[in-house]
C-alpha positions, -999 to 999 in steps of 0.1 A, spaced: -783 488 439 -761 457 454 -736 480 442 -745 506 463 -743 485 493 -712 490 515 -697 457 521 -687 446 561 -672 416 569 -657 407 603 -623 394 587 -613 435 583 -617 444 617 -579 456 625 -571 459 668 -550 486 671 -516 477 674 -514 455 643 -532 492 624 -501 507 648 -474 477 630 -484 488 593 -482 525 602 -446 522 609 -437 498 584 -449 518 562 -422 544 572 -388 517 563 -402 501 533 -385 504 499 -400 509 465 -398 485 446 -371 486 411 -390 473 377 -369 441 390 -377 431 417 -412 440 408 -414 413 382 -397 387 403 -421 391 434 -449 387 412 -440 356 382 -427 344 422 -458 345 437 -476 328 416 -449 302 410 -448 294 448 -410 280 460 -395 266 489 -421 274 516 -451 293 502 -472 276 476 -484 299 445 -512 326 453 -520 341 420 -555 359 443 -525 381 464 -504 386 429 -527 401 413 -541 424 445 -500 439 445 -501 441 406 -531 464 406 -517 480 437 -486 486 416 -504 502 389 -530 518 407 -512 539 433 -540 526 459 -531 514 493 -540 476 498 -563 480 522 -584 497 492 -573 470 470 -585 446 491 -618 464 493 -621 466 462 -652 457 433 -652 452 395 -682 475 398 -665 505 419 -649 512 383 -670 532 361 -679 530 321 -679 571 319 -682 578 283 -649 561 265 -630 553 293 -629 540 326 -630 559 360 -623 550 396 -652 552 416 -639 547 460 -639 563 490 -603 560 504 -605 538 539 -575 556 553 -585 600 543 -620 595 535 -615 608 503 -633 601 472 -607 583 444 -617 594 406 -588 587 388 -593 569 352 -585 531 349 -566 525 324 -581 501 296 -559 478 299 -558 475 337 -596 476 334 -594 442 312 -568 429 338 -593 430 365 -619 425 349 -605 388 328 -595 378 369 -630 386 379 -644 361 351 -617 335 356 -623 336 394 -662 334 389 -666 369 412 -699 389 409 -696 426 402 -712 436 435 -685 416 455 -649 418 468 -622 408 439 -597 400 471 -612 385 503 -586 381 519 -565 407 549 -540 432 545 -524 408 573 -526 381 552 -511 395 516 -479 411 543 -475 371 556 -472 355 524 -457 388 506 -431 387 539 -423 353 528 -414 358 490 -394 381 500 -372 366 519 -366 337 494 -360 363 470 -334 375 497 -352 417 497 -348 437 523 -376 462 539 -403 449 511 -439 458 519 -476 459 504 -466 496 506 -431 490 483 -457 481 456 -470 523 465 -442 535 460 -427 516 435 -461 531 414 -451 569 427 -417 566 420 -420 551 385 -447 578 378 -422 608 392 -397 596 369 -414 591 337 -431 623 336 -404 646 344 -402 646 379 -432 661 387 -440 658 421 -468 680 419 -481 653 395 -477 626 421 -487 641 452 -519 645 434 -523 611 421 -515 603 451 -542 623 468 -512 637 494 -518 666 513 -487 685 508 -455 686 481 -435 681 513 -453 647 522 -452 637 486 -409 644 489 -405 620 522 -431 587 504 -409 587 475 -375 594 494 -363 630 479 -336 641 505 -327 670 518 -291 665 506 -302 654 474 -323 685 468 -288 702 476 -268 677 450 -291 689 424 -291 720 429 -251 724 425 -259 703 394 -280 730 381 -250 756 377 -252 773 345 -234 808 351 -223 837 315 
């Protein structure tokens, strides 16, 4: 099957210093607020001073924010990587960074969003939805963030937005977030979403309930 062919593109060969730079940037990027997320996507689609509208990049970032996968995996995504499994859809990819399989459910509304994008842009099921480089996405995002006056925003901010939103809306279940992000430990997830030792101490102090 064509869907099983590993797609190779020289545009996705990054030199070591670019990869290292991206890894360092992940440590300083902040999670987006809902307002920032909406403003970034709307502005990216509308365009502004110094940058043109770019629905392709905006859509890729929306998918990152809704599936929680890294931008490098979003940019390699094909429609055939989302498999119908009974009455649900699931993601069937191997993470580029970790080599781990990712087979989580894709909500029907998100699948329909991705399918519509593919149809509107004439993209076949076995072709990459976003044939662009991570560097191009970062560069455009930097322009839009600067235009809006947002600091410390990178592509990883969208994955962190996903993580923090899941965390807050599911009774602060850190283990759930760890599993969804496929981190090797809870400690990594805590650092990732910014749970500091000071925050833990404050939570402990607030929870005192002596009788």
